[in-house]
C-alpha positions in Angstrom: 107.5 122.4 14.2 106.0 119.3 12.5 105.1 117.9 15.9 102.6 120.8 16.4 100.2 119.3 13.8 100.0 115.8 15.4 97.5 116.8 18.2 95.2 118.2 15.6 95.1 115.0 13.6 95.3 112.2 16.3 91.7 112.8 17.7 90.3 111.4 14.4 91.9 108.1 15.3 91.8 108.2 19.1 88.1 109.0 19.5 86.8 105.8 17.7 89.4 103.7 19.6 88.2 105.1 22.9 84.5 104.4 22.1 85.4 100.8 21.1 87.4 100.2 24.2 84.7 101.7 26.5 82.2 99.2 25.2 84.3 96.4 26.7 84.8 98.0 30.1 82.7 98.3 33.3 80.6 101.5 33.3 82.8 103.4 35.8 86.0 102.6 34.0 84.4 103.4 30.6 83.3 106.8 31.8 86.7 107.7 33.2 88.3 106.4 30.0 86.1 108.6 27.7 86.4 111.7 29.9 90.2 111.3 30.2 90.6 110.8 26.5 88.5 113.9 25.8 90.6 116.0 28.2 93.9 114.9 26.7 92.9 115.4 23.1 91.1 118.7 23.7 94.1 119.9 25.7 96.4 118.9 22.8 94.2 120.8 20.3 94.3 124.0 22.4 98.1 123.7 22.8 98.7 123.2 19.1 96.5 126.1 18.1 98.1 128.3 20.7 101.6 127.4 19.6 100.8 128.0 15.9 99.3 131.4 16.7 102.2 132.4 18.9 104.8 131.4 16.3 103.2 133.8 13.8 102.8 136.6 16.3 106.5 136.5 17.1 107.2 137.7 13.5 105.3 140.9 13.9 107.7 143.8 14.3 106.2 145.2 17.6 106.2 141.7 19.2 109.8 141.0 18.0 111.0 144.3 19.4 109.3 143.7 22.7 110.8 140.2 23.0 114.3 141.4 21.7 114.1 138.9 18.8 115.9 138.9 15.5 113.1 139.4 13.0 115.2 138.4 9.9 116.4 135.3 11.6 112.8 134.3 12.6 111.6 135.0 9.1 114.3 132.7 7.6 113.8 130.0 10.3 110.0 129.7 9.9 108.8 131.3 6.7 105.4 129.6 6.9 104.6 130.7 10.5 102.6 133.8 9.6 100.3 131.8 7.2 99.7 129.1 9.8 99.1 131.7 12.5 96.6 133.5 10.2 94.6 130.3 10.2 95.1 129.2 13.8 94.5 132.5 15.6 90.9 133.0 14.4 90.1 129.4 15.1 91.5 129.6 18.6 89.6 132.8 19.2 86.4 131.3 18.0 86.8 128.2 20.1 87.6 130.2 23.2 84.5 132.3 22.6 82.4 129.2 22.1 83.7 127.6 25.2 83.0 130.7 27.3 79.5 130.9 25.8 78.8 127.2 26.5 80.0 127.6 30.1 77.8 130.7 30.7 74.8 129.0 29.2 75.2 125.8 31.3 75.7 128.0 34.4 72.6 130.0 33.6 70.6 126.8 33.0 71.6 125.4 36.4 70.9 128.7 38.2 67.5 128.9 36.6 66.7 125.3 37.7 67.8 126.0 41.2 65.7 129.2 41.4 62.6 127.2 40.3 62.9 124.9 43.4 61.8 125.7 46.9 64.5 127.0 49.3 66.3 124.5 51.4 65.4 124.2 55.0 67.9 123.6 57.8 69.8 120.3 57.5 68.2 118.9 60.7 64.8 118.6 59.0 63.9 115.5 57.2 63.1 115.6 53.5 59.4 115.2 54.2 59.4 117.8 57.1 61.2 120.2 54.8 58.5 119.8 52.1 55.7 120.1 54.7 57.2 123.3 56.3 57.5 125.0 52.9 54.0 124.0 52.0 52.6 125.3 55.4 54.5 128.6 55.0 53.1 129.1 51.6 49.6 128.2 52.7 49.6 131.0 55.2 49.8 133.6 52.5 48.1 131.7 49.6 45.2 129.4 50.6 45.1 126.1 48.8 42.4 126.5 46.1 43.2 123.3 44.3 40.6 120.5 44.0 40.5 118.0 46.8 42.0 115.3 44.6 45.2 117.3 44.1 45.6 117.8 47.8 45.1 114.1 48.4 47.7 113.3 45.8 50.2 115.6 47.6 49.5 113.9 50.9 50.0 110.4 49.4 53.3 111.5 47.8 54.5 112.8 51.2 53.3 109.8 53.0 55.5 107.6 50.8 58.5 109.3 52.3 57.6 109.3 56.0 59.8 107.2 58.3 58.6 103.7 59.0 56.1 103.6 56.1 58.5 102.8 53.2 61.9 101.2 52.9 63.3 104.1 50.9 63.4 106.2 54.1 66.3 104.1 55.2 68.2 105.2 52.1 67.5 108.8 52.8 68.0 108.9 56.6 71.7 109.5 56.7 72.9 113.1 57.3 75.4 113.0 54.4 72.7 112.4 51.8 71.8 115.1 49.3 68.5 116.9 50.1 65.4 115.5 48.5 62.9 117.9 46.9 59.4 116.5 46.1 57.4 118.6 43.6 53.6 118.4 43.5 53.3 117.8 39.8 51.4 115.1 37.9 54.2 115.0 35.3 56.6 112.2 36.1 60.2 113.2 36.4 63.3 112.7 38.6 66.7 114.1 38.2 69.9 115.0 40.1 70.5 118.8 40.2 74.1 119.7 40.9 74.9 122.0 43.7 77.3 125.0 43.7 80.6 125.6 45.5 81.0 128.1 48.4 82.5 131.4 47.4 83.3 134.6 49.3 80.0 136.4 49.8 77.9 133.5 48.5 77.1 130.4 50.5 77.4 127.0 48.8 74.5 124.7 48.1 74.4 120.9 48.0 73.2 119.0 45.1 69.5 118.0 45.2 67.5 115.0 44.2 64.4 116.3 42.6 61.3 114.0 42.1 57.7 114.8 41.2 54.7 113.2 42.9 53.8 111.9 39.5 57.0 109.8 39.3 56.5 108.6 42.9 53.0 107.3 42.0 54.3 105.5 38.9 56.8 103.3 41.0 56.5 100.8 43.8 58.3 101.2 47.1 61.4 99.2 46.1 61.5 100.9 42.7 61.4 104.3 44.3 64.4 103.3 46.5 66.3 102.2 43.3 65.4 105.4 41.5 66.6 107.7 44.4 69.8 105.6 44.8 70.4 106.1 41.1 70.0 109.9 41.3 72.2 110.0 44.4 74.9 108.2 42.6 75.0 110.9 40.0 75.5 113.6 42.6 78.0 111.6 44.7 80.3 110.9 41.7 79.7 114.4 40.2 78.7 113.1 36.9 77.8 116.6 35.8 81.5 117.4 35.7 82.0 114.5 33.2 79.2 115.8 31.0 80.7 119.3 31.1 84.1 118.0 30.1 82.6 116.1 27.2 80.6 119.1 26.0 83.6 121.5 26.1 85.8 118.9 24.4 83.2 118.5 21.6 83.3 122.2 21.1 87.0 122.3 20.7 87.5 119.5 18.1 84.9 118.0 15.8 86.3 114.5 16.2 85.5 114.6 19.9 81.8 115.1 19.4 80.9 111.4 19.2 82.3 110.9 22.7 79.5 112.7 24.5 76.7 110.3 23.8 78.6 107.1 24.9 79.9 109.0 27.9 76.3 109.9 28.9 75.3 106.2 28.5 78.1 104.9 30.6 77.4 107.5 33.3 73.8 106.2 33.5 75.1 102.7 33.6 77.5 103.6 36.4 74.6 105.0 38.4 72.5 101.9 37.5 75.1 99.6 39.0 75.5 101.7 42.1 71.7 101.7 42.6 71.5 97.9 42.0 74.2 97.3 44.5 72.5 99.6 47.0 69.0 98.0 46.8 70.5 94.5 46.4 68.3 93.6 43.4 69.2 94.1 39.8 65.7 93.2 38.5 64.1 95.8 40.7 66.5 98.5 39.5 65.8 97.4 35.9 62.0 97.8 36.5 62.6 101.2 38.1 64.5 102.4 35.1 62.0 101.1 32.6 58.9 102.3 34.4 60.4 105.7 35.1 61.1 106.1 31.4 57.6 105.1 30.4 56.0 107.4 32.9 58.3 110.3 31.8 57.4 109.7 28.1 53.7 109.9 28.8 54.0 113.3 30.5 57.3 114.9 29.4 58.9 117.4 31.7 60.0 120.8 30.3 63.6 120.8 29.0 66.1 120.3 31.8 69.7 121.6 31.8 72.0 119.5 29.7 74.2 118.8 32.7 71.4 117.4 34.7 71.4 113.6 34.8 68.1 111.6 35.0 67.4 107.9 35.5 65.1 107.7 32.6 67.5 109.3 30.0 69.7 107.6 27.4 69.1 104.2 25.7 66.7 102.8 28.3 66.2 99.3 26.7 69.9 98.8 26.5 70.3 99.8 30.1 67.5 97.5 31.3 69.0 94.6 29.3 72.4 95.2 30.9 70.8 95.3 34.4 69.1 92.0 33.8 72.6 90.4 33.2 75.2 89.7 35.8 77.4 92.5 37.0 79.6 93.6 34.1 83.3 93.2 34.1 86.2 93.8 31.6 86.6 91.1 29.0 90.3 91.2 28.1 91.2 89.7 24.7 93.6 90.1 21.9 91.5 92.7 20.1 90.8 94.6 23.3 94.5 94.7 24.1 95.3 95.9 20.6 92.7 98.7 20.9 94.0 99.7 24.3 97.6 99.9 23.1 96.6 101.9 20.1 94.6 104.4 22.2 97.5 104.6 24.7 99.9 105.3 21.8 97.6 108.1 20.5 97.3 109.8 23.8 101.1 109.5 24.5 101.8 110.9 21.0 99.4 113.8 21.6 101.1 114.6 24.9 104.6 114.1 23.6 104.0 116.1 20.5 102.5 119.0 22.5 105.6 119.0 24.8 108.0 118.8 21.9 106.3 121.6 20.0 106.4 123.8 23.1 110.1 123.0 23.6 110.8 123.8 19.9 109.1 127.2 20.2 111.0 127.9 23.4 114.3 127.1 21.7 113.4 129.2 18.7 112.8 132.2 20.9 116.1 131.7 22.7 118.0 131.4 19.5 116.3 134.5 18.0 117.3 136.5 21.1 121.0 135.7 20.7 121.2 136.4 16.9 123.1 139.5 15.8 120.0 141.2 14.5 118.0 140.9 17.7 116.4 144.2 19.0 118.0 145.5 22.2 
């Protein structure tokens, strides 16, 4: 059962290798690499802890009797199994509880964020018509008592999105796009809010692009197009799933915690590249990212859910500098190949050791069932 310990130790070597390799790859490939590494290493950790706990539980008399196992033979074959199980079982239970709590918190955060937004109108309505319809319905019950300047700001924010008056409407006019929600708020913010899947008794909901009027005023027309293309890229590629994977992996093994920050950066860079390709101008996209970050820092928005991606998050100066350079590509070299081979070896060893440890436990159970002292 020596193989069962390998998946618990290899993350300390594999995680730094993954971070180093990701720095040399294009953003999309880097994000997939970091997320895949986190999944494999976290899965190996869970498998090892489960096998260690199971091996010790098999030596309990009620479990041995239930499985028709020879308890004397198991005790002789694996005398240290109860001690290892005594350490692994509480850790496994704690990690499971932590994962469940993290998932519930993130789900509650997203549900709260969705509830704070106006309800979606029929899909045939344009984003501006949807916002106007919601405002008109609310005005029937609650007259607008705001100063005239606030109403004028709302009108200007909506006018920026009307067909024929701004090039970003061409980006939003396709029916497959995610709905756009414009909030009448002076604080500058824009983010991609994930949707939810359809379940029996509960309709699904598409992801939304949420932007405030304060953010719209802070950007020019082409920059707004780049900003919305960036947020749409987050939703289309389901970047919130990548962030969720990294967060749960970090909760399962301490060596995987350093992967979350670089993964978030590469996801933002992935969306930056998609936006730059969409608007056809890397400099405009860089200005949009920089100005959005400056505007958001001047008037911070309340804490958003951790799984919500925003164009102005992460190391903005580094992202802007990358956008002002030609489109990134992998730069193969001797060192990069060595790092890639070492990482591949770590992942292969993790997978192989998990499978071997599982097979060893299976063979142990079969042998214990055929020993003379097995319970019948």
